[in-house]
C-alpha positions in Angstrom: -1.5 9.9 10.2 0.1 6.8 12.2 0.6 8.6 15.6 -3.0 10.1 15.5 -4.1 6.4 15.1 -5.8 4.3 17.9 -7.8 2.2 16.1 -5.3 -0.6 16.5 -5.8 -0.7 20.3 -8.1 -3.9 21.2 -11.8 -3.0 21.0 -10.9 0.9 19.4 -13.0 1.6 16.3 -13.1 4.5 14.3 -16.4 5.8 16.8 -14.0 5.4 20.3 -11.1 7.1 18.2 -12.9 10.2 17.4 -14.2 10.3 20.6 -10.7 10.4 21.7 -9.7 13.1 19.3 -12.5 15.0 20.9 -11.2 14.6 24.0 -7.9 16.5 23.0 -6.0 13.0 22.9 -5.2 13.5 19.3 -1.5 11.8 19.2 0.2 8.8 21.0 1.8 11.1 23.2 -1.3 13.0 24.0 -2.5 9.9 25.4 0.7 8.6 26.9 1.0 12.3 29.0 -2.8 12.5 30.0 -3.4 13.2 33.5 -6.9 11.1 33.8 -8.6 8.0 32.4 -10.8 9.5 29.4 -14.1 9.1 28.9 -15.1 5.1 27.6 -12.3 3.4 29.1 -11.7 2.2 32.5 -8.6 2.5 34.5 -7.3 -1.1 33.7 -8.1 -0.8 30.0 -6.0 2.5 29.5 -3.7 1.6 31.2 -2.9 -1.7 28.5 -3.8 0.8 26.2 -1.3 2.9 27.4 1.4 0.3 27.2 0.0 -0.6 23.5 0.5 2.4 22.5 3.8 3.2 24.0 5.1 -0.1 22.4 3.8 1.5 18.9 6.0 4.4 20.0 9.3 2.6 20.2 8.3 0.4 16.8 7.7 3.7 15.0 11.3 4.9 16.3 13.1 1.6 15.1 11.3 1.4 11.8 9.3 -1.6 12.6 6.6 -2.1 9.6 5.8 -5.4 10.9 4.3 -4.5 14.3 1.8 -2.2 12.1 1.6 -4.7 9.6 0.1 -6.8 12.3 -1.7 -4.5 14.3 -3.9 -2.5 11.9 -6.5 -4.0 9.8 -5.8 -3.9 6.4 -8.2 -1.4 5.8 -6.2 1.4 7.9 -2.7 0.6 6.4 -3.0 3.7 4.3 -2.6 5.8 7.6 1.2 4.5 7.3 1.8 5.9 4.1 4.1 9.4 5.2 6.0 7.2 7.7 7.4 4.9 5.8 7.2 5.8 2.4 11.0 6.0 2.0 10.9 2.5 2.4 7.7 1.7 0.1 7.4 0.1 -3.2 5.1 0.8 -5.9 4.5 -3.2 -7.1 2.6 -4.5 -10.4 2.9 -8.1 -12.0 2.0 -9.3 -15.4 1.0 -12.7 -15.8 0.3 -15.5 -18.3 -3.3 -15.4 -17.4 -5.8 -15.1 -14.4 -6.3 -19.0 -13.2 -4.4 -20.3 -10.6 -2.3 -22.3 -13.1 -1.1 -19.4 -14.6 2.6 -17.8 -14.1 4.3 -14.5 -13.6 6.1 -13.0 -16.2 7.1 -10.0 -15.1 7.6 -8.0 -11.6 7.7 -4.1 -11.8 8.5 -2.6 -8.8 9.2 1.1 -8.4 10.4 3.2 -5.0 10.0 6.9 -5.9 13.6 7.0 -7.4 14.4 3.8 -9.3 12.4 1.3 -11.1 13.1 -2.3 -11.4 11.8 -4.6 -14.2 12.0 -8.4 -13.0 11.3 -11.2 -16.2 10.5 -14.7 -16.1 13.7 -16.5 -17.7 15.6 -13.5 -16.6 16.4 -12.0 -13.2 13.0 -12.7 -11.6 14.2 -14.7 -8.6 15.8 -11.6 -7.6 12.4 -10.5 -6.1 12.8 -11.7 -2.5 16.2 -10.0 -1.8 15.0 -6.7 -3.8 11.2 -6.9 -1.6 13.0 -7.4 1.6 14.5 -3.6 1.5 10.9 -2.4 1.6 8.2 -1.8 4.5 5.1 -0.9 2.6 3.6 -2.2 -0.9 1.6 -0.4 -2.7 -0.7 -1.8 -5.4 -4.1 -1.7 -7.4 -6.0 -4.9 -6.7 -3.0 -6.5 -5.1 -4.3 -8.2 -2.6 -6.7 -10.3 -5.0 -3.8 -10.7 -7.8 -0.4 -9.8 -7.4 0.3 -10.9 -4.0 -1.2 -14.4 -4.4 0.6 -14.7 -7.4 4.0 -13.6 -6.0 2.9 -16.1 -3.1 2.4 -19.3 -5.2 5.3 -17.9 -7.5 7.9 -17.9 -4.2 6.5 -20.4 -1.6 7.5 -19.4 1.9 8.3 -15.7 0.8 6.1 -13.9 4.0 5.6 -10.3 1.8 4.4 -9.3 5.8 4.7 -5.8 4.5 2.1 -2.7 5.2 -0.2 -3.1 2.2 -1.9 0.1 0.8 -4.1 -1.8 -2.1 -5.5 1.4 -3.8 -8.6 -0.3 -5.7 -10.0 -0.4 -2.2 -8.9 3.0 -0.9 -10.1 4.6 -4.1 -13.3 3.6 -3.9 -14.2 4.9 -0.9 -13.2 7.9 -2.3 -15.7 7.4 -5.2 -13.0 6.7 -8.2 -14.1 3.0 -9.1 -13.5 1.1 -12.2 -10.1 -0.2 -13.6 -6.6 1.4 -13.1 -6.1 2.8 -16.3 -9.9 4.4 -15.8 -9.2 6.0 -12.4 -5.9 7.4 -14.4 -7.6 9.2 -17.0 -10.5 10.6 -14.4 -7.8 12.3 -12.3 -5.8 13.1 -15.5 -3.0 11.0 -15.5 -1.7 10.0 -19.2 -0.2 7.7 -20.7 2.4 7.8 -23.8 0.0 7.4 -27.1 2.3 3.3 -27.8 0.5 2.0 -24.3 -2.2 4.3 -23.7 -5.1 1.7 -25.1 -2.5 -1.8 -23.5 -4.3 -3.4 -20.9 -3.9 -6.5 -19.0 -4.9 -9.1 -21.8 -2.4 -7.0 -24.3 -0.1 -7.9 -21.4 -0.4 -11.3 -22.1 -0.6 -10.8 -26.0 2.8 -9.4 -25.7 4.3 -11.8 -23.5 3.1 -14.4 -25.9 4.6 -12.6 -29.0 8.0 -12.3 -27.1 8.0 -16.4 -26.3 7.8 -16.4 -30.1 10.8 -14.6 -31.1 9.4 -10.9 -30.9 11.7 -9.3 -28.3 10.1 -5.9 -28.9 6.9 -7.5 -27.5 9.2 -7.6 -24.1 10.1 -3.9 -24.5 6.6 -2.7 -24.8 5.3 -5.1 -22.1 7.9 -3.7 -19.6 7.0 -0.1 -21.0 3.5 -0.6 -19.9 4.4 -2.3 -16.9 6.7 0.6 -16.0 3.9 3.4 -16.4 1.3 0.8 -13.9 3.8 1.4 -11.3 5.3 4.7 -11.7 1.6 6.3 -11.8 0.8 4.4 -8.6 3.0 6.8 -6.6 0.3 9.6 -7.8 -2.6 8.1 -7.0 -1.5 6.9 -3.7 -0.7 10.5 -2.8 -4.5 11.2 -4.1 -5.7 8.6 -1.8 -3.7 9.7 1.4 -4.7 13.1 1.2 -8.6 12.3 0.7 -8.5 9.6 3.1 -6.6 12.1 5.9 -9.4 15.0 4.6 -12.0 12.2 5.1 -11.1 11.7 9.2 -11.4 15.6 10.1 -8.6 15.4 12.3 -9.1 18.3 15.2 -5.2 19.0 14.2 -5.8 19.2 10.4 -3.3 21.5 8.6 -0.7 21.3 11.6 1.7 18.8 10.6 0.7 17.4 7.0 1.0 14.2 8.4 
């Protein structure tokens, strides 16, 4: 989908992007090879656009996720999911509460094959080195919760990744509510011992652990692990749904 994207060009929104597609300019390659200036662009503006598209081609070839994180509005970061999926981290945190003075207790990261659980007082300080391996972060409400907490916990850490916040994307597809409610709606089940846990249970479990109940940390980590591993299935669903809404003229030809 990323190579069909033109909304990262100055002055190009979804309507202009669709007009380009309708003129047969469906990919960056089409744009860079077109012989005549498309309708809606002056020669000068199209020349500038093509220079930016050439930069995008080179950035994608290099795997430069920061270029697209800067160029794309946050609501369009989902478009980069297939291209950067091999360097995607599904992320969720647990905290001592919801206020700005509360602390991060657990950070969970899943990359599609391996799960990392970083715990306050143990290995949480490994987070900056670990997150630097990835290009795209997938969260649920991470824009308002997870990333602000992590920026406070790790001041100076850029967190300049592409970011797919599933809460907002799924809402555009008609799936609203919390993460667990959406999981139930789409048929994702959890193990019985964590099926009914929520964020406040995560706070309770951490407090129990701090009072010496080791098994509470084990349950908290399992709860967090379910969150991050289920994000992958929801990201797949969200990408397919959003791509379907785009109604690309070439849909079905490349799977991207």
